[in-house]
C-alpha positions as CSV (number, residue, x, y, z in Angstrom):
1,M,-239.9,-15.0,-25.1
2,S,-236.8,-12.8,-24.6
3,H,-235.8,-9.8,-23.0
4,D,-232.6,-7.6,-23.1
5,H,-231.5,-6.1,-20.0
6,D,-229.1,-3.3,-21.0
7,H,-227.4,-1.2,-18.5
8,A,-224.1,-0.9,-20.5
9,P,-221.8,2.1,-19.8
10,S,-222.4,4.9,-22.4
11,V,-220.2,5.4,-25.3
12,A,-219.1,8.8,-24.1
13,D,-218.2,7.4,-20.9
14,A,-216.0,4.6,-22.7
15,G,-214.1,7.4,-24.4
16,K,-213.9,9.9,-21.7
17,H,-210.1,9.5,-21.0
18,W,-208.8,10.7,-24.3
19,R,-207.7,14.2,-23.1
20,K,-205.6,12.4,-20.2
21,L,-204.1,10.0,-22.8
22,A,-203.3,13.0,-25.3
23,I,-201.3,14.8,-22.4
24,V,-199.5,11.6,-21.3
25,L,-198.6,10.9,-24.8
26,A,-197.0,14.4,-25.6
27,I,-195.1,14.1,-22.2
28,T,-193.9,10.6,-23.0
29,A,-192.9,11.6,-26.5
30,T,-190.8,14.5,-25.0
31,V,-189.0,12.6,-22.5
32,M,-188.1,9.9,-25.2
33,V,-186.5,12.3,-27.4
34,V,-184.6,13.7,-24.4
35,E,-183.5,10.2,-23.5
36,V,-182.3,9.4,-26.8
37,I,-180.2,12.5,-26.6
38,G,-178.9,11.5,-23.2
39,A,-178.2,7.9,-24.3
40,I,-176.0,9.3,-27.1
41,I,-174.3,11.9,-24.8
42,S,-173.6,9.5,-22.0
43,G,-173.0,6.2,-23.8
44,S,-175.4,4.3,-21.2
45,V,-177.2,1.2,-22.6
46,A,-179.8,1.5,-19.7
47,L,-180.6,4.9,-20.6
48,L,-180.9,3.9,-24.5
49,A,-183.0,0.9,-23.2
50,D,-185.3,3.2,-21.2
51,A,-185.7,5.4,-24.4
52,A,-186.4,2.4,-26.5
53,H,-189.0,1.4,-24.0
54,M,-190.6,4.9,-24.2
55,L,-190.6,4.6,-28.0
56,T,-192.8,1.6,-27.8
57,D,-194.9,3.5,-25.2
58,V,-195.3,6.3,-27.5
59,A,-196.8,3.8,-30.1
60,G,-198.9,2.3,-27.4
61,L,-200.2,5.4,-25.9
62,S,-201.2,6.4,-29.6
63,L,-203.0,3.3,-30.1
64,A,-204.7,3.7,-26.6
65,L,-205.7,7.4,-27.9
66,V,-207.0,6.3,-31.2
67,A,-209.0,3.6,-29.5
68,A,-210.4,6.1,-26.7
69,L,-211.5,8.4,-29.5
70,L,-213.2,5.4,-31.4
71,S,-214.9,4.6,-28.4
72,R,-216.6,7.7,-28.5
73,R,-218.4,6.9,-31.7
74,P,-222.1,6.0,-31.6
75,V,-223.5,2.4,-32.1
76,S,-225.1,1.6,-35.4
77,D,-226.8,-1.3,-37.2
78,Q,-223.7,-2.5,-38.5
79,R,-221.6,-1.9,-35.0
80,T,-224.1,-2.6,-32.5
81,W,-221.5,-2.1,-29.7
82,G,-219.8,0.8,-31.5
83,F,-216.1,0.6,-31.0
84,R,-216.2,-0.5,-27.3
85,R,-213.9,-3.4,-28.2
86,A,-211.3,-1.0,-29.6
87,E,-209.8,-0.5,-26.1
88,V,-209.1,-4.3,-25.8
89,V,-207.5,-4.5,-29.4
90,A,-205.3,-1.6,-28.5
91,A,-204.3,-3.0,-25.1
92,A,-203.3,-6.2,-26.7
93,A,-201.4,-4.4,-29.3
94,Q,-199.6,-2.7,-26.8
95,A,-198.8,-5.7,-24.7
96,A,-197.3,-7.4,-27.9
97,V,-195.0,-4.5,-28.5
98,L,-194.1,-4.3,-24.9
99,L,-193.2,-7.9,-24.8
100,A,-191.2,-7.5,-27.7
101,V,-189.2,-4.6,-26.4
102,G,-188.7,-6.3,-22.9
103,T,-187.1,-9.1,-24.6
104,Y,-184.7,-6.9,-26.7
105,V,-183.8,-4.9,-23.6
106,L,-182.8,-8.3,-21.6
107,Y,-180.6,-9.3,-24.6
108,E,-178.9,-6.1,-25.0
109,G,-178.3,-6.0,-21.2
110,I,-176.8,-9.4,-21.0
111,G,-174.6,-8.6,-23.9
112,R,-173.2,-5.5,-22.0
113,L,-173.0,-7.5,-18.7
114,F,-170.3,-9.4,-20.5
115,N,-168.8,-6.4,-22.4
116,P,-169.2,-3.3,-20.4
117,E,-168.2,-0.1,-21.9
118,P,-167.4,3.3,-20.5
119,V,-170.4,5.5,-19.5
120,A,-170.8,9.2,-18.6
121,S,-172.7,9.0,-15.1
122,G,-173.2,12.6,-14.7
123,A,-175.1,12.8,-18.0
124,M,-177.1,9.6,-16.8
125,V,-178.3,11.3,-13.8
126,I,-179.5,14.4,-15.6
127,F,-181.4,12.7,-18.3
128,G,-182.7,10.0,-15.7
129,V,-184.1,12.6,-13.5
130,I,-185.7,14.3,-16.5
131,G,-187.3,11.0,-17.5
132,L,-188.3,10.4,-13.8
133,L,-190.1,13.7,-13.6
134,G,-192.1,13.3,-16.9
135,N,-193.2,9.8,-15.8
136,A,-194.3,11.2,-12.3
137,I,-196.4,13.6,-14.0
138,G,-197.9,10.9,-16.4
139,I,-198.5,8.5,-13.4
140,A,-200.5,11.5,-11.5
141,I,-202.6,12.1,-14.8
142,L,-203.6,8.5,-15.2
143,A,-203.8,7.3,-11.7
144,G,-207.3,8.1,-10.9
145,S,-208.6,6.1,-14.1
146,R,-206.1,3.3,-14.3
147,G,-208.8,0.7,-13.4
148,D,-211.6,2.0,-15.6
149,N,-210.8,-0.3,-18.9
150,L,-207.9,-2.3,-20.3
151,N,-206.9,0.6,-22.4
152,T,-206.1,3.1,-19.7
153,R,-204.7,0.4,-17.6
154,A,-202.2,-0.6,-20.2
155,A,-201.3,3.2,-20.6
156,F,-200.9,3.3,-16.8
157,L,-198.6,0.3,-17.0
158,E,-196.3,1.8,-19.5
159,V,-195.8,4.9,-17.6
160,I,-195.2,2.9,-14.2
161,N,-192.6,0.9,-16.3
162,D,-191.0,4.1,-17.5
163,A,-190.6,5.4,-14.1
164,L,-188.9,2.4,-12.7
165,G,-186.8,2.3,-15.8
166,S,-185.7,6.0,-14.8
167,V,-185.0,4.9,-11.2
168,A,-183.0,2.0,-12.4
169,V,-181.2,4.3,-14.5
170,L,-180.3,6.8,-11.6
171,V,-179.1,3.9,-9.4
172,A,-176.9,2.5,-12.1
173,A,-175.5,6.1,-12.4
174,G,-174.7,6.2,-8.7
175,F,-173.0,3.1,-8.6
176,I,-170.8,3.9,-11.7
177,Y,-169.9,7.3,-10.0
178,W,-169.2,6.3,-6.8
179,S,-167.5,2.7,-7.4
180,D,-166.7,2.9,-11.2
181,F,-168.8,-0.4,-11.7
182,L,-169.6,-0.1,-15.3
183,R,-171.7,-3.3,-15.2
184,A,-174.2,-1.7,-13.2
185,D,-175.5,0.2,-16.4
186,A,-176.1,-3.6,-17.6
187,I,-177.8,-4.6,-14.7
188,A,-180.2,-1.4,-14.9
189,S,-181.2,-2.5,-18.4
190,I,-181.7,-6.0,-17.4
191,L,-184.0,-5.1,-14.6
192,I,-185.9,-2.8,-16.9
193,G,-186.6,-5.8,-19.0
194,V,-187.6,-7.8,-16.1
195,L,-190.1,-5.2,-15.0
196,I,-191.5,-5.1,-18.3
197,I,-192.2,-8.7,-19.1
198,P,-194.5,-10.0,-16.2
199,R,-196.9,-6.9,-16.3
200,T,-197.0,-7.2,-20.1
201,L,-197.8,-11.0,-19.9
202,R,-200.8,-10.3,-17.6
203,L,-202.2,-7.7,-19.9
204,L,-201.7,-9.8,-22.8
205,R,-203.4,-12.6,-21.1
206,D,-206.6,-10.4,-20.0
207,S,-206.7,-9.1,-23.6
208,I,-206.6,-12.4,-25.3
209,D,-209.3,-13.5,-22.9
210,V,-211.8,-10.9,-24.3
211,L,-211.0,-11.3,-27.7
212,L,-211.3,-14.9,-27.4
213,E,-214.7,-14.4,-25.8
214,S,-213.8,-16.3,-22.7
215,T,-216.0,-16.6,-19.6
216,P,-215.4,-13.1,-17.5
217,R,-212.9,-13.9,-14.7
218,G,-214.8,-14.3,-11.3
219,L,-217.9,-15.5,-13.2
220,D,-218.8,-19.2,-12.4
221,L,-221.2,-20.4,-15.0
222,G,-221.9,-23.5,-12.8
223,D,-223.2,-21.3,-10.0
224,V,-225.0,-19.1,-12.5
225,R,-226.8,-22.4,-13.7
226,T,-227.8,-23.5,-10.4
227,R,-229.1,-20.1,-9.4
228,M,-231.3,-20.2,-12.5
229,M,-232.6,-23.6,-11.7
230,D,-233.6,-22.5,-8.3
231,V,-236.3,-20.1,-9.8
232,D,-239.6,-21.7,-9.6
233,H,-241.1,-23.6,-12.7
234,V,-237.7,-23.6,-14.4
235,Y,-237.2,-27.1,-16.0
236,G,-233.7,-26.6,-17.5
237,V,-231.0,-24.1,-18.7
238,H,-228.9,-24.8,-22.0
239,D,-226.9,-22.3,-24.4
240,L,-225.7,-20.6,-21.4
241,H,-222.9,-18.2,-22.8
242,A,-221.1,-15.4,-21.1
243,T,-218.4,-13.0,-22.7
244,Q,-217.1,-9.6,-22.3
245,V,-217.4,-6.9,-24.9
246,A,-215.2,-4.6,-23.0
247,T,-214.0,-3.7,-19.7
248,G,-216.8,-3.5,-17.2
249,L,-219.3,-5.0,-20.0
250,P,-219.9,-8.5,-19.4
251,V,-222.8,-10.2,-21.4
252,L,-224.9,-13.2,-20.7
253,T,-227.4,-15.1,-22.9
254,A,-229.2,-18.2,-21.9
255,H,-232.2,-20.6,-23.1
256,V,-234.4,-21.3,-20.0
257,V,-236.8,-24.1,-20.2
258,V,-239.9,-23.9,-18.3
259,R,-243.1,-25.8,-18.0
260,E,-245.6,-25.2,-20.8
261,E,-248.3,-23.9,-18.6
262,C,-245.8,-20.8,-17.6
263,F,-246.7,-19.6,-21.3
264,H,-250.5,-19.1,-20.4
265,D,-250.5,-18.3,-16.7
266,G,-248.6,-15.2,-16.5
267,H,-245.6,-16.6,-14.7
268,L,-243.0,-15.4,-17.4
269,K,-242.8,-11.7,-16.5
270,S,-242.1,-12.3,-12.8
271,M,-239.6,-15.2,-13.8
272,L,-237.9,-12.8,-16.2
273,D,-237.5,-10.2,-13.5
274,E,-236.2,-12.6,-11.0
275,L,-233.5,-14.2,-13.4
276,Q,-232.2,-10.8,-14.6
277,N,-232.2,-9.3,-11.0
278,A,-230.5,-12.2,-9.8
279,M,-227.6,-11.9,-12.7
280,E,-227.3,-8.2,-11.8
281,S,-227.3,-8.3,-7.9
282,E,-225.5,-11.8,-7.5
283,F,-223.2,-12.1,-10.4
284,D,-222.7,-8.4,-11.5
285,V,-224.0,-9.0,-15.0
286,E,-226.3,-6.1,-16.1
287,H,-226.7,-7.0,-19.7
288,S,-228.5,-10.5,-20.1
289,T,-230.6,-11.8,-22.7
290,I,-233.0,-14.9,-21.7
291,Q,-235.1,-16.8,-24.0
292,F,-237.9,-18.9,-22.7
293,E,-238.8,-22.2,-24.2
294,C,-241.1,-25.0,-23.2
295,H,-239.7,-28.7,-22.8
296,Q,-240.8,-29.7,-26.4
297,H,-239.1,-27.0,-28.1
298,A,-235.8,-27.7,-26.2
299,E,-235.9,-31.3,-27.5
300,H,-236.2,-30.2,-31.2
301,E,-233.9,-27.2,-31.0
302,T,-230.9,-28.0,-33.3
303,G,-227.2,-26.5,-32.4
304,A,-228.0,-26.4,-28.8
305,H,-225.0,-26.4,-26.4
306,P,-224.8,-27.3,-22.6
């Protein structure tokens, strides 16, 4: 006997942020073009690094937008979760690209640190301010939904990183203007790379955890097993698995061994309610599938896991 307890977020809810992503994508692409022009005019490697970063953000935000739109598509017999995992795949792709650009920016910055070149600080300020204003608008648009899923979180982090890059450009321009310290441009580009990499690694780790179907963070299967064993008439628990389809959608399956008389005296219904209510209220797992077995069946089951 099994029961599927499904309170998964709706498909429409999963893709509700696509308009915000589209707006931020348009802003980011515009600012990127402006910064490329500014880098050419000023000769600033920091401004060029920020523009290169924004180029990857345009690609990343495009992936995020596509994933959000795909998430709106309905489920089917071939795709029982629809395209919910598309947001995780998109986030992993964005993180990989960001990691590459962060490494490149560090490399270029270190090279310019040893071989500084003349920079037009006035042009840096103008284009740095334009970039910062564009980023500020993007941050305001995505701030309210940044924690909803990995996709919007990735997009928000990209815009935050862009804003910090613009600030670094402005600070470097100030140093160059007031003290003629040309290496400030290289230092700013290095800071941009340093800001990109740690957040990117965390995002990549979280995305890979979902794709590898790791146990959701914060969920201790030892505690889950103990709680199940505390239910009256439960003899054992095996094949206990927990994974995460997408952000906010953990799923859990378990084979629960009960005494044979439970199949005849009506205990199973109340036991099922107690087990799934515990999963939802105590472990925040709304979607659980539990299969009841008698002891004799568990002993002869092939392919069983702890």
